[in-house]
N, C-alpha and C positions, 0 to 999 in steps of 0.2 A: 266520560266522553259520550254519554248517551244522547247529547244534544246534536250530534252530527246529523245533518238533514237528509242523508241519502241512505238507501238500504242495500243496493246492489251496484257494484262498481266494476267497470272493465278498463284495464290499463293497456293502451296501445304503445308498444315500446317498453315492455316491462323488464327487459334484460339489463337496463342501466342500473347502476348501483343505487342511485337515489330513487328511481322508480320502483325497483323491487323492494327496497326497505320501506318505502311509503305504502306500497300495496300490502305488505305483511303487517305493518302497523295498523292499517285500516281494517284488515281482516281480524286482527286480534282485538280490535275495538268493537267487534260485533257486526261488521258489514260483510256481506257476501262478495267475494272478489274473484274475478277471472282476469286473464291477461293474454297477450300475444306479442310476437316479435318476429323479425325476419329470420333470426337464428339466435340461439342461446348458448353461451360458452361458459366454462368454469371461470371464476368460482360461482357465478350467479346461477348457472344451471344446476350445480350441486345444492345450493341453498334452496332453490325453488322446488327441486325434486324431494329434498328432505322434508320440506314443509308441505308437500303434496298440494301445492297450489295449481289450479287448473290453468295451464299455459298452452297456447296453440301456436304452431309454426307451420308455414309462414303466415304473413299477413293475408287477410281475406275478409270480405264483407260479412260472411257468415260466422266469423269468430265472435261477433258481438251478441251476447244473449238478448233475446227479444225484450226481456223485462228489465234490462239495465237502466237505472235512472241517473247514473253518473258515468261519464266516459272521461278518463284521464289520458291525455296525449302527451308524449314525451317531446323533447326538443330536437331530436335527430332530424337532420336536413331532409331525410326521405319521408318524414311524416307530414305531408301536405296533401290536400285532396286532389290536386292536379295529377299526381303520380302514384297515389296510394289508395287502392279501392276501399280499404278498411276505414281510413280517415275520411274519405268521401262519404261512406255510409254513415259514419258518426255525425258529420255535419248535416246530412240529409235528415237523419232522425231528430237532431236538435232543432231543425227547421219545421218539425211537425209531420214528417213523412214516415209514420209508423205508429204502432199502438202506444208507445211510450215516448215522451219528448224529454230526452235526457239532458242534463247539464253537461257542458264540456269545461273541464278545469285542467290546470297544470298541477303537478304534484306539490308545488309550492303553495298553491291555493288550498289544497287538501290539508297540508300541514298547518296552515294558518287557521283553518276551521277546527282542526283537531285540538290545537293548543290554546284556543281563545279563552277557555274557561279555566286554564291552569296559570302557572307563573312561568312564562317563557324566558329562558336564558339563551341568548343567541350569541354564537361565536362566529365572527365575520373577519375577513381580512384576505390578503393575497396568498399567504401560505401559512400553514400551521393550524388552520381551523379544524381540519379533520382530526388531527392528533389531539388537539385541545378538547374537543367534545368527547372523544374516546377516553382521554385521561379523566375528565370530570365525571363522566358516567361511571367509569370503573371505580373512582374514588368514593363516590356517594353510595354505590352498591356495596362496596367493601365495608363501608361504615354502617351498614344496616338501613340506609335510606332507600327509597324506592321511586326514583324519578322515572318519568317517561323520556324517551330519547329517540332520535333518528340520526344515524351516522352515514354519510355519503361515501362509504368504503366498506371493506370486509375486515372488521377488527378481529384481533386475537383476544384482546381485553377491551370491553366485555366480549363474551363469546358470540354475540350476534349484533347486527347493526340496528336493531329496532327493539323497543320494549314499551309495553303499556303498563305503567306503574300506578301505584295507588297514592303516591306522594303528590305534592303540589307542583313541584318543579317539572318543567318540560324543556329538555335540552335540545337545541337545534343548531345544526351547521348552516350558517347563513351564507349563501353563494351570491356574488354580484352578477353572475351571468344571467341573461334574459330568461324569463320563465318558460316561454314556449314560442312556437313559430308565429303565434298570433298575439303574443303579449310580450312587449319589449321591456317591461318592468323587471328589475333585478329580483331574483327569487326572494331575497331577504325582505323586500318591501311588502310581502304578504304576511310577515310576522309582526307582532307588536311586542317588542322586547320589554319585559319587566326589568331585565338586567342585560348588559351588553359587554362582551369581551372582544376587543379588537386585536387581532394578531398583526404582524408586520404588514405594511402596505407598500406595494411596488407596482408600477404600471404593468398590467397584464391584459390579456384578451384584446389585443390591438385591433383585431378585425371588427370588434364591436365598439371598443372605446379607443378611437384613433389618437386622442390627446390625453395628457395627464388630467386636464380639467374635466373631460368627459368621464374619465375613469373614477375620479374622486366624487363626482356629483351624486351618484346613488348612495355613497357612504354618508354624505351630508344629509340626504333624505332619511337614511336609516337613523341617524342621530336625532333628527327631528321627531321621528316616530317613537323613539325610546321614552318611556315614562319619565316625567320630570324628577321623580324621587329615586330613579334607578341608580344602581351602582354601575358606573361605566369605567372599564379598565382598558388600557391601551398599551401595547408594546411600542417601544421607541426605536427599534432597530431597523425597521424598513426604510428604504430610501425616500419614501413619501410620508412616513408616519409623522414626523415633526411638522412638515408643511401642512398636513391635514389638521393636526391638533391645534396649530396656531390660529386656525379659523373657527375653532369650536368654542362656544360661549357658555360652557357649563363645566362643573367640576369633573375632572377625569383623574383616576388613579393610574399611575404609570408603573410599568415593569420592564425588566430586561435582564440580560445576563450580567452586564456591568453598568447599567444605567437605569434610572427610575427609582421610585420609592421602594419597590420590591426588587431584590437582586439575588443572584447566586454568587456566593463568595467561596474562596478556598476550593476551587474546582480541581479535582484529581481524575484525569481521564484514564480509561482502561476499558476492557470488555465489560467490567462493572465499574461505572464511574460514580464519584461522590461529590457532593457540594453541600454548602450550608445555605439554607434559605434565610434571607435577612429582610427586615422591614425598617427602613430609615436607619440602616447601619446596625440594627440590633438583631442578633442571631435568634432565629425562631426554632429551627429544627435541622438536624442532619439528615440528608437524603442520599440514598443509593439507588442507582438505576442501571439496567442493562441496555438502555436505548443509546444509540450512537449520536454524537453530534451536539454542538452547542445550541443549535436551534431546538432540539428536543429538551434540553435543559431549560431554555427560555419558555417553552410551552409549559413545563412543569412549574416554573416560577409563576406564570400567569394563573394557572389553576390553583396553586397554593395561595396566592394573594386573594383570589375570589372566595375560596371556601373558608379561609381563616378570617377574612374581613367580615363575611356574613355569619360567622360562627356556626357553620354547618357541620364541621367535623373537628376533632382535636388535631393538634399538630402531629401527634404520634400516629393517629389513624391515616392522616394524609401521607406521611412518610412511608408507612407500610404499603399503602396503595401504589405509590410511585415505584417502590421496590419490586412489587409483584406484577406491574404492568408489562404485558408481553408484546405490545405494539400492534401494528396494523399491517395487513398484507399489502405489499407494494410500497410501503413507507419505511425503507431501510430495514426490511426483514431479511434475515439470513436464509438463503435458499437451500442449504444443505449443511448438516452436521456430520456428514460422512466423508468429507474431503478436507485435506489440510489447506486448500485454497479458500480463503474467505470470499464468498460470493453473496452480494447483497443486491436487492432491487430497490431502487429509488423511484418515486413517482415523478418522472421527468416531464411534466406537462408545461413547465415554464422555465425561463432562465434562472430565476431565483431558487426554484426548487432543485434544479439540477446543480447549481452552485453549492447549495446547502448540503446536498448528498455527497458531492465530491469533497467538500471541505471536511465533512464528517469522516469519510474514508481516510483522508490524509492525516487527520488527527489521531485516529485509532490504529492505523496501520502505517506508521511513518517509514518503516524500514522496507516496505514492499513496493514494488512497481505497481502502478495503478492502471488497469486496463478498463476502459469504458466501452460498453456496447449500447449504441444509441439509435433510437428510432424517432425521426421528426414526425410526430403523430398529430399534435394539435395544430390548429391554424397558425398560432403564434410562431411556432418553429418553422413553418413552411411559407411564411409571408415575407416577401422581398423587403418590406419596410423594417423587418427585424433581423435582416441578414447580419447586421453588425453584432448581434448577440454572440456569434461564433468567433468573434475576435478574442474573447477570453472565457467563453463558457466552459471550455475544457482545460483551462489552466490547472496545472498540477497532475494531469493525466499523462502517462508515458505513451499511451497508444489509444486511439479511438477507432472502433469499427462502426461505420455509419450504414445502417440499413436504409433501404429506399424509402422515401417519404410516402406517407399515406396518400391515396388518390381521392378519397371521398371529399367532396366539396371543393375540389381543386379549382373548378371554374368560377367560384364565387370570390376569389381574391387573386392577387398576383403571386402565384406559387413559384418557388425556386426549385431547381432540380437537385438531385443527389450530387451531381458533378460540381455544381456551384457551392454546395455546402462543404463538400470535401476540400475544394480548393481554398475556401475561406479559412477552414481549420488549419490547413497546411500553411497558409500564409501567416497564421498566427504563431507558427513554430511548433505545432503538435503533429505527431505522426497520425495520419488518418487513412483508413482503408475502406473503400466502398464494397458492400456485399449485397447481393441480390437474392440470396436464399439462406435458409438456416444451415443447410449442409455445407455451403461455401464458407459461411462464417465460422462454423464449428471447426472445419478443417483448417482454416487460417489460424484459429486460436490453438488448436492442438499442435500444430507445427511450430508455433511461436512461443507458447508458454513454457516456462521452466519449472513451475510449481512454487515459486517464491513470490508470485504476484498476488494482488487482491483485485477482484472484478466487481464493477458496479454496472448494473443493468438499468438503463434509463429510457422510459417510455410511459405514455399513458394509454398505449394500445397493446395488442397481443405480442408485439416484437417478433413476429414470424416464427415462433416456436423456440426461440433462444432461451426463454425463461426456464423451460424444462430440459432442453438439450445440453446447455452448458454445465449445469450441476451434474448431470448424468455422465458427461465426458470426464469431468474432473474427479468424480467419485471412482471412476475406473482407472484413471491415470495416477492420481495422487490420493489414494484412500487413507483414512485415518487408521 
């Protein structure tokens, strides 16, 4: 990666999972890196502290080193020159007002530059892409290969979200969301895939893509960017997946739990689940996994299809890696092993992700009452245009605690209120309780739980402290 054209980079908004992983990837590639943010919270604060990366809080014009020749600015709504002095200073320097005239890029553009001399393998889709790139990274590392990768989350396997490898492959999580506040192109359009894995497609980010057609448009652009000789693999389970593939004019290898050329057969669910990976009906290998849910089995089918089709690892090595995969923080990871109450956190950033998490909990804990603790954090959950999501989003749950919606960016769209969300859930036949603080919510749970429930935490935000407080309460009330 010695061809990277910059020598000293400063990241504004470094506390995001994608920004922090890209910053560390760049540092490990030989570039001097500093960063700043308004505030930095776990787990990213712990990662950056452990890596001893120079991070400054809060934002300020003097945070930017005088000799920085690259400034990377995140997508946060606050990162605009009109209201952020540090961003204003960055653009002033880029205009030539300083000793160095730095380039201003998004982290997606940085990843595109870093990977251009390697063989990029891009995982894109509405949900499952983070888990898929983590699974593939873990699988190749366990088999003795040494890929580079960037994962937009905090994985447990592999042990960190970035790696500069010596191998040819560069594994990238491809996001359809806009690259920055000044670049509306989807992040993945800055990558040039040598191979592409498409996870399920479903309409998401409605504040950016108001129609199905506008949502699918960048995926068609990504397909056009993918090398003609590339292996393109696609899941069939998403509500828009088949519609998208019908318009694709190139060979695509399909996969799914029970549909496609690659499938999972003879599925036996439990805290350790088992299935047989098959190709066109022929058994390839038996797989065991500790990950919950059919959606995670589908992710493993896609990864298995890719590595076995490309001949990257043996079937036995693939199966061993799936069995040892520990998962990703906030992607159905168990929050405590010191209580008899199973508490898992799902990444509830969209309807489909929430539904997948709830379905997984119902499959694995069918005898337990299911309690959801939910924060409407993303724009999609807070937008009046998607209020209908609540008609069945929590189907299967016996009770839903609804934390107050996030307020950041509320003025940019038609935001619904907590009362409207609770009313819509109740109208669908679910018990829903509004809570405005962690203490109030924990008290409600403590008085209502009997110890025979399962709990799913759903948010893409901090969830008001519930993520730490609920396991602590259950450990005290129902210890193992």
